[in-house]
N, C-alpha and C positions, 0 to 999 in steps of 0.2 A: 513674679520672680521671688525665689526664696530669700529670706533675710540672712544676714551673716550669722546670726545666732542659730538658725535652722541648719545652715551648711556645716557649722562647727559640730552640731549635734550628730549629723550624719557621718562626719569624718570620725568623731569619737566612737561611734558605734562600730565602724570598720576596725578601728584600733583595738577595740575590746573583743572582737570576734576571736573564736578559738583558733590558735595557731595550727597550721597544716604541717604535718610531719613528712619527712622523706619517705620514700618507698621502704617497705619492710627489709628488703635485701640491703639497702643502703644503710639502714640503722645498724644491722649486724656488721657491715663492713667498717663503719666508723668506730664501733665499740672494739672490734678486733684490732683496728689500726692503732687505737689508744692503748692496747694491751690490757683491757679490763675484762674480767670474766662476768658472765651473767649473774652469778651469785653476788659478786661485789657490787654490781650495778643495782641489783635488787635491794641490797642492804642500804645503799645510799638513798634510794627512792622509797624506802620503807614499804617494800612489797615483796613478792615471792619470786624465786628464779623462774617458776613456771609462767608467771605473768610476763616477765621479760621475754621468755621464749615465745610466748604467744604474740607479743608485739613484733617480734622479729620475723615471724613466719606468716604474719598477716591474719592470724585467727582472732585477734582482739586488739583493741586500742586503749591506751591509757585515758583516764578521765581526770578532771581537776580534783585536787591540786597537783597531782603528779604530772599532768599533761604539760603545764607550763614549765615545770622544772626539767622534764625530759626534753622539751623543745630547746630550752636554753643550753642544755648539755650537748645536744646534737649539733646546734649551731656553732658552738665552740669547737667541737671536734671537726666540723666541716671546714672551718677556717684553717685549722692546723693540718688536716689530712684531706685535701681536695682529691676528687677522683680524676685520675689521668691529667692532672695539672689544671683542672677546671673546678669551679665551685660545685659542691655536691647539690643535687636536685633538692629543691625545697618543697615540692608538691608533686603528688602522683600524677602521671599522665594517663589519659584514658587508654585502656587496653584490657586484655583478658584477665589480668591480675588485679584489676581495680574496678569496683562498681560504684559509679558516681550518681547514677540515677536509674530507675527501673527501665528496662528495655521496652521498646515499642511492642505492643501486643501483637502476636502473630495471628494468622487465621485460626479460628477455633478448630480444635480436633473433633472427630466424630464423638457424639455423646454429650458435647457441651451445648448449652442453650443457644438457640439462634436469635432470640429476641434480645434487645438491649436491656441492661439492668435498669430496674425501676427505682433503685435507691441511690442516693448521692454517694459519690466516691469519697471515702474518708482520707485525710492526710496520713501518709504512711510514715513510720519511724525511719530515720536516716539509716542508710546502709553504710557501714564503716569500711569493709573490705571483703574481698573474696578469699576463701581458703585456697592457697596456691595448689594444694594437692588435687583439688577438684579440677583445675584446668589441665593437669598433667594426665588425667585418666581419659581414656576414650569415652566420649559422651554416650550415655545409655540412650538407645533409640526411643523416641517419643517421651522420654522422661526428663530430658535435659532442656527442653524448650521452655521459654519463659511463660508464666501463666497467661491464659487467653483472656481472663477477665480483669479489667483495670481496677476493680474493687479489691483485688487480692494480689498486689504487685509482688509480694514477697513469698508467695506460695502457700501451701496448706498448713505448715507447721514449723516449729522451731524447737531446738534443744537448748535449754538454759543451763549455764554452768554457774559456779559460785562467784565469779567476778562480774556478773551482769552481762555476759556475752550470750546472745541468743543466735544459735547457728541454724540457718535455714537451708532451703534447697539451693542447688547450683552454687554452693560455696559462700553465699552471702552471710554476713554477720551483722546483727542488729544490736544496738545499745539499749539494754533494758534497765531502767533505773529503779525498778520495783524492789522494795524490801519487805513487803508483806504479800500474802496471797491476794488480798483485796486489791492492792495496787497492781499486782500482776494481771488480774482479770481486767481492770480498767484499762491498763496499757495495751493489753492484747486486743481489746475491742475497739479502742479509740485511736491507737497510734501504730500498731504493729504492721498493718497491711496484710495480715494473715487470714487465710480461709480458702475455700474452694467452691467453684460453682456447682450447681446441681447436675446430676447425671441424667436426669429426665426432665423434660419441659414442665411436667406437673409436680416435680419433686421439690426438695428444699436444699439450700446451700449447705455444704459441710461446715460444721463449726470448727474454728481454729483449734489446733492441738498444741499444747506446750508440754514438752517432756522435761522433767526435772532431774538433773544429776543429784547425787547424794549431797554434794556441797551446796547446790542451789536449794534443795529441800531444807537443809539445816538453816541456811541464811533466811529463809522465809518463815522460820519458826516451827517447822515440821520435824518430827523425830527422824533420824537417819534410817531407822528400821522399825517396822511394825512387829511387835512381839505378842505372842499368845499361843494358846493350845490348839486353836482351830487351824484349818488349812490357811496358808498364807493369803490365797486369793480371796478368802472370805473375811479377812481381818479388816477392821475399820477403826478410825479414830473415835474415841468416845465423844458423846455429844457435849460434854463439859470441857473438851480440850480448847485451849485459848484460840487456836486458829479457826475451829468450827464456830466459836462464839463471835469472832471477828467477822466471819462471813455472814452470819445471821444478823448481826448488828448493822451491817452495811446494806441490809435488805436484799441480800442474794440468797438463793436457795440451793440445796443439794438434792439430788435425786434419791430415791428410796435406798439405793445401795450405799449411800453415805459417802464419807471421805475415805476412800480406800485407794488401792494402787491405780485405779482409773476413776477419777472423780470428775463429775460434771457439775459445773457451777453456772446457774442461770437466773434470769428474771423473765417474767412474761414478755412476750414479743410486743414491740410497739409498732403497730401497723404491720408492714411486711418485713421489718428488720428484726432478725433474731438477736437475742442477747444471751449467748451461751459460750462457755469456754470449757474445753476438755483438758484435764491434766493427767499426765502419766508419770508416776514416780518410779524411777529406775531401781532405786535401792529397796523398793517394796515389791520387787519382782513383777513389775508391770509387763515386762517383755519375757515371756516364758522361753527358756533356753531351747525347748523342743521345737517351738514354732519360729523362734528368732535366734538360731544358733550363733553364739558369740557376739551378738549385737550389744548387749548390756555392758560388755567390757570394752567396747570400741571408744575412740575419742568422740566428743560431741559432734564434730563436723561429719564424721563418718556415720554416726547414728542418724543424723539428719538426712544424709544421702540415702541410706537404706529405707528409712520410713517415708522419705519424700518420693522415691521411685514407686514404692508400694502405694502411696496415696494417689499418685498420678495415674497408675495403671489399674488399681483396684478401687480403693476408697480410703479416705483419711481414717486411720485406726480409731476405733471408738471403744476399745476394750480388747479382750483376747481375740485371736484370729477367728475363733468360733463366733463371737459376738459380731465381729466385722463381716463375716460371711453371711450372717443372718440379716444384718443391717443393709448389706449390698442388695439382697433380694428386694427389700422394700424400696431402696433408693432407685432401683432399675424399674420397678413396677409400683409406683406410688398408688395408694388406695383411693385417692380422690382426684378430681379435676374440676375446674370451674365450668359451670354451665348456666344458661339462662333459665330463670324460673318462668314457667309458661304463663302464670297469671300476672305476676308483678313486673316481669321483664328484668328483674335484678339478677346480678350474678350470685350464684349460690354454689356450695360445695356439693358435687355429685359423685357417684360411683365411677371409678375408672375401669372400664371393661378390661378383663384379663387379669385384674388384680385380686387379692384376697379380701379386699374391703377393710373397713375399720373395726368391725366387731369380731370377737373370737367365735369360733364355731366348735361345738363339742363333737368329738369323734363318735363313730359307731362303737358299741361295746367291744367287739373283737379287735378294733384298731387301737384301743386305749391300753393303759397299763393297769396292773392289778389294783393300785392304790387310787386310781382316778375316781372322782365322784360318780360318774355315770355307771361305773362297774359296781362300786360299793353300795350305792343307793338302790340300784336295780336288782342286786343279788345275782348278777350275771355269772353263769358257770359254764358257758358254752365254748370256752377256749379263746385263744388270741392268735393274731397274726404272728408268725415267727419268721419274718423276712429279714434275715441277717446275712452278713458276708460269710463266705466259706471258711470253715475250720475243719479240714478233712485230711486224714492220713490213710493211704491205701493199705489194705490187708496184706501183710508180708507173704501170706500163703499164695497170693495171686501173682507174685513175681516169677517170671520164667528164668531158666538158667542163663539164657542169652542176656537178659536184662541185668542179672546179678554180676555177670562177667564184664559188663561195660565199666570203664575206669572212672567215669565222672558223673556227678550229679550237678546239673546246671539250673540255676534259678532265673526265671524271667519275671519281671515285674511290669504290670500294665501302668502306663502313665495316667495318673489321676482318673482311675476307672470310674469313680462316682461322677466326675465331671462329664466324662464321655457318655455315661448313662443318662445324664440330665438333658442331653441334646435332643430337641424335638420330642420331649416327653410330655404327653398329654396327662394332666392331673385334674382332680376334682377341685372346683372353686366354691361350691356351695355345700350346704349341710347334706348328710347322707339320708337316703330313703331306703326303707326295708322292703325286700321282696322275698316271696316264697316260691321255690321251684322255678327260678327264672331260666330262660334260654341264654346260654353264655354268648356274650358279644365281646370280642377282643378290643373293640374300640371304646368301651365304656370303662373308665377308671373306677375301681372300688375293691371290695373284699368279698370273696366267694367261698362258701362252704362246699367243698367237693371232695370226693374220695379218689385219690390218685394211687392208692396202694396196689392196684392191679397192674400198674405199669412196671414191667421188668426190664432193666437196662443192664449193660455190661458192668459186672462187679469191679472191673478195673478202672471205672470212672465213678466219680461221686454222683449221687442222685441230684438232679437239678432242682428238686423240690424242697430240700431241707438244708440248713446251714452245715450240719455235720456230715452231709453226704449219704446218710442212711436212707433206706427205702421207707416211705410212709407206711404206717400200720393201720390207717383207717381214715375217716373223714377229718379234714382240717381246713382252717381258713388260709386262703392264699390271695395275694394281690393279683390283679388282672394279668400282668406280664408272665407270672409263673404258670397260670392256667393256660394262657395262650401258647406257651412253649410246649406244654403237654399236647395240645392240639397240633402244633407244628410238627411234633415228632410222630404224628399219625394216630393218636389215641382219642377215643371219644370221651368227652367230659359232660357230666350232667350235674350241675350245681343243685344243692338242696336248699340253699338260702343265699342271699346276697345283700350287702349294703352298698348302694350305688349312688353316684352323684349326677344330677341332670345337667348342671352347668360345668363345663370343662374348658380347658385351655392349656397352652404351652407356657405356663406361668414362669418356668425357670429359664426360658430361652435367652432373654437379655443377660441374665446372671451368668449363664453358661458362656455366652459369646464374649463377655468382658473378661472373664477369668481365663478362658482359652487363649485369648490374645495376650493377656499378661504372662501366661505360662510360656507360650511359644516365643514371645519377644525376649523374655528374660533368659531362656535357654540360648537363644541366638546371641545375646550379649556375652554369653559364656562360651561362645564358639561352637555351639551345637545347632546347626541349621538344617533346613529341610532338604538342601541340595546335596548332602553328604551321602556317599555310598554306605552300605551297612557296615563294612569294615571300618570306614572313617568315622561313622557314628559311634561305634563301640569304643574306638580310640579316644574320641572327643569326650564321651561320657566318663571315661576312666579318669580324666584329669580336670573336668569342668569346674569342680569345686575349688581347685587351686588357682584357676585363672583370675578370679576376683572374689575373695571371701564375702565382700559386701553384696555383690549380685547373687552369690550362692545363698546368702541369707534371705534375700528377697524371694528367690525361688522356693525355699523351704516355707516361707510365710504364705506364698500363694497356694501351695499344696495343703498347708494346714487350714487355710481359709475354706477350701473346698470341703474337706472331711469334717471340719468343725461346724460349718454352716449346715451341712446335712444332719449332723448329730443334734444340733440345737432345735431342729424341727420336732424333736421329742424329748425335750429337756425334762429330767426327772426332778422331784422335790429334793431340797437340800436342807441340812440342819437337823440337829437332834430333837428339836421341838415339834417336828412335823408329825401329824397323826393321820393314819390311813383314812381316806375319804374326804379329807379337807382339800380345798382348792389351794394351789400354790401359785406364786406370782407369774410363772411362765404361761399358765393357762389363760391369762388375760391378754395375751398377744394373739392377733390374727394369724401369726406365723407359727403358732403351736399346732403343727399339722403332722401327726405321726403317719397319716396315710400317704402324704407326699414323700416322707422319708422312706416308707416301705416301698413305694413305687420306684424310687431311685435305686435302692439296694436290690430289689427283685430284678430289675432290668440289668444291673451290673452282674449279678450272679448268673442270670440266664445267658448274658453275653459271654461270660467266662466258659460256661458249659458248652455253648455252641462252638467255641474255638477248640475246646478239648476234644469234642466229638469229631470235628472236621480234621483235627490233627491225627486222630486215630485212623480215620478213613484214608487220609493221604499218605501217612508215613508208617502206620502200624505202631506208633509210639504211644504209650500210656503214661500219665503222670504218676509221680511218687506221692505227692502231697500238694495241697492247695491251702493257702492262708490269705483270705481277703482277695487281693489282686496279684498275689505272687504264686507262681506254679513252678514246681521242681520236676525236671525230666532227667531220666538216665541218658547219658550221651557218650558217644565214642571219643569225643574231644572236649577240650576245656572251653569251647566257645559255642554260642548259640548257632553260629554259622555251620557247625558240624551236624546239626540235626533239623534245623528249620527247613521247610519245603520251598524249593525254588524251581521255576520253570526252566526249560532248556535255554531260554533267552537270558537267564540270570535274574529275572524279576521274581519277587516273592509270590507264592501261590495265594490267591485270594481265599479267605475263609479261615485260615489258620492264624497263628501268631506272626506278627510282622514287626520288625525293628523300626524305630523312628521317634522323632521328638514331639509328636502331637498327642493329645489325650486319646487313650484307647490303644495306641501302639505300645510296643514293648521295649524294655531296656534290660541289660544284664543286671541281675540282683546279686549274684554271687556264684562261686564255684567251689565244690568240695569233692572229696573222693567218694565213690559210690559206697564203699564199705562204711564210711562215716554215716551216710544217709540211712543205710539198712540198719545200722546199730541203733540209731534214734527211733526208727520205725518199730523195731522190736521192743523198745522200752515204752512205746505209746506216745512218743514225742513227735512234734511236727518239724520235719527238716526245713520247711519253708520259713519257719520262724527264726532259724539260726543259720540260714545259708550264707548270709553276709559274713559270718564269722563271729564268735563270741555269742553274746546274748542280744545282738542288735534287733531292734524292732522295725517293722516295715515302715517305709516312708508314707505310703498313701492310704493305708487302711483306716477305717474309722477309729 
């Protein structure tokens, strides 16, 4: 039996516990009943009106010494102004507006690891309250569920503001006491409960992400903005900056990209447990407005919602959307897997079939860029692959009188055309081998030197073999899909040379499947679903961005992830100090694969030409211009419904352009008068670039 002294100590501990405050709505009611403004209350408690506002809407909680003073004030008001003749509630009751403990883990979603975690669960930081606005919105499908992994009860990331409130997914708010970057890293790894499970059983867990507002950055000793003459994304803190010195002194490390808008702070892993935290600084332009429209200006809770949904559907952001797109490829197809050593019987790291492996592979000379070492050192002068997206404008002289008299020019845009091209795409996984006068095989990925200049096609259509749509003038290097399409059109092809890969596979399949699901689900959350008629689809697309700006930002980020990830497969050297022929950092990645990029773009361009050709056969209509995945047609009406081919049953004719919300189907890009389009064409400008109106740039092109 406990002694009297021990019992008194236990009671004293209860008395000294932090007081529990009334619900946020009750705090506001009591203040208003007393006739006190938020500004006056803030002055009395030596804080800011914004902090009081946050306390009253549940977005943050006061901390000592203000907590005790605020509790005393509320208790006094509660005695004077009871609610409906009864005492005001003194503690929050469980419900959707209050999170007292992490929810029970639901059944794992597809893509999460099936095996139990092998590392101990860390104690998570206490959750103070839920953001009320989060419970008022319709829950985003698949994104609002609690984390499936008990190691990460608070989700993949948090947005930290200047008063120490860390806003996480599903409206939770964590109390972060850190006042330095080092303390923030320690808190994130030991107390926050942040992170995300691996996307493949052989992969790695996603490191927790902390997004810093401008106020949080300043509080941690960072400059509010990075200044310099270089591009903002390439700016870094100097090595002698106090924060960098603090990080190094605490025996943490920074990656080669240093302390910039996206900073990764880590120590070598201990056993299976990683020690790494990703930081994103909003005021340093970490969230590019083109990829994340309007997100940087949102409130912290809304930023957490946008990034959290993206993290749950795509991947925890690790840099720009381009970087995240590339990282997703590796996360879905890890390079290694554990396997038994045949001699010792021990578990060792082995190659994961279907992946790109752990070592970079040099491209064939025609697949490289002019500055690449394999080109410069070999003195290669045999030409390069030119597999790029369309930039074609039809010759005005080929327009008929009937076309010129049509009133409208209507632009169609293919949804994430590069993503559609990545589906079931066989690419090379090994180094290239050189062949002379090979027999063409459409099933082997690679680069072929072949003369397609003898192929004569309708001048009202772009050539499928060149990005500018002009007819080839002699032998040139083409990716397999381009040559196969020439064969599909009925022409004989006789390659002179080829660089081919013996090991092949559909490397991008899991990447495609995850991004396709993210794209379709996010569009559905915006009211654009697969069951809509074409007319309903056009109406839904016209207003989908206004339905929920946060979800619209997620959609924009998903599309940017697709095009940026493909672009990163052939990242060029950066910086003024670079000299031609030197290796640059991107070349050390196994994912520096210009041949895979060429395969995606070649297939996308061929897919576009096939639809253009089928449209001409079915309807007699020819395009005015094509830019990447946008095509402009002359039309008798201001809607795609006025010229797209439909069967007598009302169903779209297969083979042409079809409207719909999935990758590869089309949506309306814009409508202008036909005379407007002809005027641009006569000036040598591309109507597809401006069909939206003004100088708008296409959504989905690279």
